[in-house]
N, C-alpha and C positions, 0 to 999 in steps of 0.2 A: 622412445629413445632408451638405449641401454644405460644403466646406471653406472657411474664411475665408482660409487662407494655407497654402501648401505649401512644404516645405523638403526638399532632397535632402542626405542625410548618409550617407556610407559605403555606398552602394549601396541605400539604402532611402529611401522618401519619407514624410515626416511631414505630416499635416494637422492644423491647429489647429481645434478645435471650440468651439462656444459653451458657456456655463455650463449650459444646460439639458440638454446631453448627459449630464453627470454627475449631475444631479438625478434622472434616471431610472435611475441605475446606482449605488445606494448600498446597502451592507450595514449590518446593525444593529450599532452600536458598543457595546463594553463588555459583550457577552453572556457572556463566559467569563473565569474566573480560572484560576490554574495548576492547581488541583485538578481542575476540569472538563477541562483539557487533558491531564492524566495519564489521566483516564478516557477521553478521546477517543483518545489514543494506544493504550491497551489495547484499546478497542473496535474500532479499525481491524483489529486482528490476532487477537483472541481466538478467532475462528472457526477459525483455523489449529491450535488445540489440540484442537478437536473433530473435525476431518476435513481431509484433504488431505496432512498430513505423512506419514501412513502409507503412501502410494504410494511413498515413498522406500525403504521396506523391500523392495518388489519390485525396485527398481533396484540396491540395494547391500547388502541384508541389514541386520541391526541394526548391525553394526560399521561398514559403509559409511555408513549414515545418521548414526551417532554422530559420525564424523569430519567428515562434511559439515556437521552441525549445529554442531560446534565452530568450524569455519571461518566459517560464516555468522554465528554469534554474535559472533565477533571482528569480522567486517566491519560488522555493524549497530551494534555498540557504538562502534567507531571513527567510523562515519558519523554516529551520533547526536551525538557530541561535536562533530564538524565542523559539522553542521547547526545545532547550538545557537548556535555563533558566527555563522554566516551569517544565521540568522533574527533575531538580536539587532541585526545591522547593517542588514538590509534587511527590515523587518517589513511585508510586503505580502501580499495574497491570492494573488499569483502563486507564492509559495514557491520551488521549484527553478527555475522560469522566471525569476524576478526575480534569483536569484543568478547564473545563467549569463548573463543579459542584461547584468549589470554586468561580468562577467569577459570575455565573448566577443562582446558585441554582439548585434544582433537575430537573426542566424542561430543562434548558440548558445542564445539564450533560447528561440526557437521549437522547436528540436530537443529541448531538455530538457523544455519544457512539454508538447509533444505526446507524448513518450515517457511522461511521468507520466500523461497523459490516457489513453493506451493501456492502461496498467496499471490505472487506477482505473475505466475504463469496462468492462473485461472482468472484473475480480475479482468484482463483484457477481453476474455471470452464473454464474461457477463456484460461488460460495457458494449461489446459488439452487438449484443441483442438489443440494447437500448438505442444504439445508433440506428439499427434496422427499424425500430419502432418510430423514431423521429423521421427517418427518410420516408417511411411508408406514409406518414401523415402529411409530409411536405411535398413529396414527388410522386407518391403512389407506387413506389418501388421499395421493397424491403427484402428480408430474408437472406439466404445464403449468398446471393450475388453481391449484396452490400457488404456482408461480413468479409468475403474473399477480397473484394476490391480494397477495403480499408487495410486489411492485413498486408496485402502486396505493396500498396503505396507507402505506408508508413514504415514498414520494415525496410523497404528500399531506400527511404530517406536516411534512416539510421546507418545503413550500409554505406551510403555516400559519405557521411562524415558527422562526427558528434558536434563540432562547433556550429555547423549549419543547422543541425537538428535542434540544439538547445535554443538558438535564436528564434527559429521558426516556432518552437514550442512556446516561447515567451510571448510572441505576438498573438498566437492563437488563444493563449490563456487570457490575455488582456481583453481580447474581443469577447470571450466567453463571460468575463466579469462584467462587461458592459451589458450583455444580455440579461444577466441576473439583476443588475440595478434597474433596468427598464421594467422587468417583471415586478420587482418589489414596489416601485413607484406606481405602476399601473394597478396593482391589486389593493393598495392602501385605501382608496375611496370605497371599496366594497367590503372592507373588513367589518366583521361583526363577531364578537366573542361567542355568541350563541352557535355559530356555525362550527366551532371547534368541537362541540359536544353533540353532534347529530347522530351518533351511533346508538342503537338500542342497548340498554343495559342487560347483560347476561346474568345467569344465576351464579356465576363464579364467585369464589371467596373474595370479599373486599370490593365487589363491583359497585360502581356508582356512575353518575353522569361523567365524572372526571376520569374514572378508570372503568370503562364499560366492560372490559374483560378481566377485571379483578387484578389482584397483586401479581399473579403469575404473568399477566400481560406485559408487565414492566420488563421481566426477564426475557420474554420472548421477543420484545422489541429491540433488545440490545444489539443483535447483529446488524440490524438496519440503521440504528442510530450511529453505529460505527462507520457507516458509509459516508457520513459527513466529514470524516477525518482519515479514513483508512488509506494508508500508503504514504502519509507524510514522513514516516520513518525511513523512507527510501532516499532521502537527501544525502546521507553519508555515503551512499554507493557511488556518488560522483567525486569522491575524495581525490582520486588520482588524476582527475581532469580539472581540478580546481586550482586557481592561482596561489591562494594562501589558505590551505585547508584548516589549519588550526584557528584561524580568525574567521574565515568565511562560512564554514559549516555551521557553527553555532548561530551566526546571524541569519543564515538561510533557513534553518529549522525554526527558530523563534519567530522570525518575520512571517514566514509562511503560515504558522499556526495562528497568529493573530488575525490574519485575513480570513482564515477558515472559520474561526470562532464567530466572527461578525456575520459572515454569510449564513452559517448554520442557524443562528438565532433569528435572523430576519426571514429566511425561507420557511422555517418551521412555523412561524407565527402567521405570516401573511398568506401563505399558500392555502392551508386548511381554513384559516380565518376568513379568507375572501371567497372561496368556492365551496366550502364544506368538506369535512373530513371524508364522508362517504363518497364524495365525487371523485377524489383523486387517489384513494388508498390502494387501488389495484391497477392503476394506469401505468403503462410503459413510458409515457411522456407526461408526467403529472403537471408540469408547468403550463403546457398547452391546454390540457384538460381543465385546469383551473381557470385560465383566461377565457375559455370558450364555454364554460359552464353557465347554465341558466341563472345562477346566483351572482355571476360576474357580468361578462359582456354578452353572453348568450349566443354567440356566433363567432365565426372566423372574422378577425379584424386585421388591420395592418399591424397592430401591436402583437397579436398572437403569431402572425406570419413572421414578423421580425424576430421575436424571441425564439421561434422554432428554427428559423434559418440560421440566425447568428448563434443561438444556443447550441446548435449542433457542434459548434466549436468547443464547447465545454466537454462534451463527450469525447471529441477528437483529442483534446488536450490530454485528458487522462489516459486514453487509449495509447496515444503516442508516447507519453512519458513513462508509462508502466512497462512498455516494451523496452525502453532504455533500462529501466530498473532490473527487469529479469535477466537481460543480457549481461549486465555488470555483475549480478550475483553469480550467475553461471560461470562467467569469465573467471572470477576470483576463486571459486570452488574448483574449477577445472585446472587452473594454473597451478594450484597447490596439490593436485592429484586426487581430490575428494570425488570428483566426477571425471569421466573420460577426458583425457588431456587434449584431444583434438578440438574440443569445444572452446578452448581458450585461444586458439590460433587467430591472429588478427590479420587483416588485409593490408594492402599498401597504404590505405587511408586510415589505418589504426582502428578498424571496426571489427569486433568479434562476430564474423558472419554466421558461423554455425550456431553460436549462442543466441543469435537473433532469429534464425530461420526455423530451427527444429522446434522450440517451444511455440513458435507461431503456427506451425502446422498442427500441433496438438491442440492449441487454443481454438483454432478455426474449427477443428473437428468437434470440440465441445460446444462451441457456439451454435452448431446446427441443432442442438436440443431446443434452443429458444427459451430455455428456462433460466432467465436472468436472476430471478429471486433465489433459485436453488444454487446457482453458481456462486452467488454472493456468499452463501453459507460455507462453501468449500474454501473460498478465499479467506473468509473470516476465521475459519479453523486454523489455517496456516498462520495467519497474522497473530492470533491470540497466543498460540504456542510460542511463537518467536518473541512476543512481548514479555511473557513470563521469563523466558531465558535471558533476554537482554536486561530486564530490570534486576534479576538475580545477579547478572554479571556486574552491574553497577555497584550493588551492595557488597558483593564478594571482593571486588577490586578495591573498594574503599577500605575494607577491613584488612585484606591481605597485603595490599601494596599502597599504604597511605602516603608514601613519599614519592610515588610516581608523578612525573611532571604532568600537571593538569592546566593547560593554558586557559581553559574555562572551567569554572566550578559550579555545580548544580546548586541553586538556592534551596536551602533546607536539607541538602545532603541526602543521606539514606532514608530520611523520613519521606522525602518527595518520591524517590524511586519505590519506596515501600507502599505508598498509596497506590501508585500505578500498578505495582505487582498484585496487590489484593484485587483491584478492579479487573485486571487482566485474567485472573483466575475465575472471577465471576463471569467474564465474557466467554471463556472457554466452555463453561457449563451451559451458558445460555444457548449456544448453538444447538445443543442436543434437545432443547425444549421445542424448537421449531420443527425440525425434521431429523430425527436421530439417524435414519437410514443414510442420508446424505453425508452427515458428519462421520459416521462409522466408515462409509466408503472412502472418505478423504483420509481417515486415520489408517486404513489398510494400505493406501498408496504410500503414505508416509512411512509405514512399517516396512514396505518393500524397499524404499530408498535406504532406510537404516540397515536392512539386511545386506544391501549391496556394499555399504561401508564396512560392516562387520566381517564379511567373508572375503572381500577383495580390496577395496581401495585403501583401507587403513594400512595395508602392507605395501603401498606404492605411493606414499606422500612425497612431495618435493621439498627438500630441506631448505632451499634458498627462496621459496615463495615469501613475499613480504610478511604475511600474517604469521608464518611459521618462524621467520627470522626474529620477530618480536619475542617469541618464546625462547629461542636459542640464546638471545642476549640476556633474557631473564635468568636462564639456567647458569650462564657464565658468570653473571653478577653474583648469583647465590653461591656459586663455588668459590669465588674470590672472597666473598664476605665470610 
């Protein structure tokens, strides 16, 4: 659309657009309350309880993964409290992009938003490979046919409407949680602490029965420990579809995190402790491998079939919900002009169709690699970069704008976000220890996106976009002051 007026501010150019621009870029208001947001937060992550975390056993043994999980549980808990404050202050569909935009300007907003996008666009591809593995063991059919079918079905549901999608997501998540509870109860009789330490001790520095791959194994296990919690930070992306965002977003974030902490602790203990660390550390469907291992039930039983069939809902829940997340991040960045504007156009049912379909096509192509563990690394790279930026945003806004209205305030203030920041930096480095080629490749893609902003989109931002209007109001208040 042709600009009515252009303004140059701090190295970027803003264009004012007509009212009809936003008429074609509207999300459905009031579709979610705080209970649905708790379900959304758990749905984002619950697939990590079914598959993905166990690859950390290969990297650090049970002891290494335990320490890595404790560190990441601390990071995510501190981060959730910080994001609860930020989301109550700036409740827009941009989420982390909006927070960093307020703290650091357009460059910070774009770098944070695209890091989140990298995480959410890649995570469904990793989850699709795990869905394929579960379907293979359950129905004898896996691979690209399953990947394609799931992408088509669940993108289609999102296109149909967000209210329906969130409610279905909540039901699927509840069913998945039931499967986890059945697994935990079923494995408890077979628990033996000796099974946790059945990996051979290597010559690595600091190696022991507890840390068979030494101290470095702790760092290498961090990306997989994150899989227990990765994507909970996506709850604020539902801000513009929430009934009372300043109240419901903090509740949704914190409630979801409490559920995830409980499941992470139980799964990490009873899975390897019931079947043996070596049995499940490389499995694409570790819960079924644990139940059917010689050290547990030794064969396929109704329990393993139930957990496999119903547990597929856990993978579906995360796959389904992260599609929602990437579409909202793209919608917000596109609406403000950071990404091509056609990506934010919504349908008659208020769904951003292009923002749903185009990343889905890319994700499906990546899922054909079948390398779920390596795709996790790419998603973790984007996630950890965004965590650093969002925690810095919390600290900067506390210092720079202490009187900004904060309906929810983070317990511990900048100390809490500072702890999360330090651990996020550790997590960024940890990804390079597992497979630096994969992380470097992800960094190159990230660099290409930044180049797009530097040479093109920063000269075509939309002045009236909600995240940009926050900044305009701040500048006006500063001038009056």
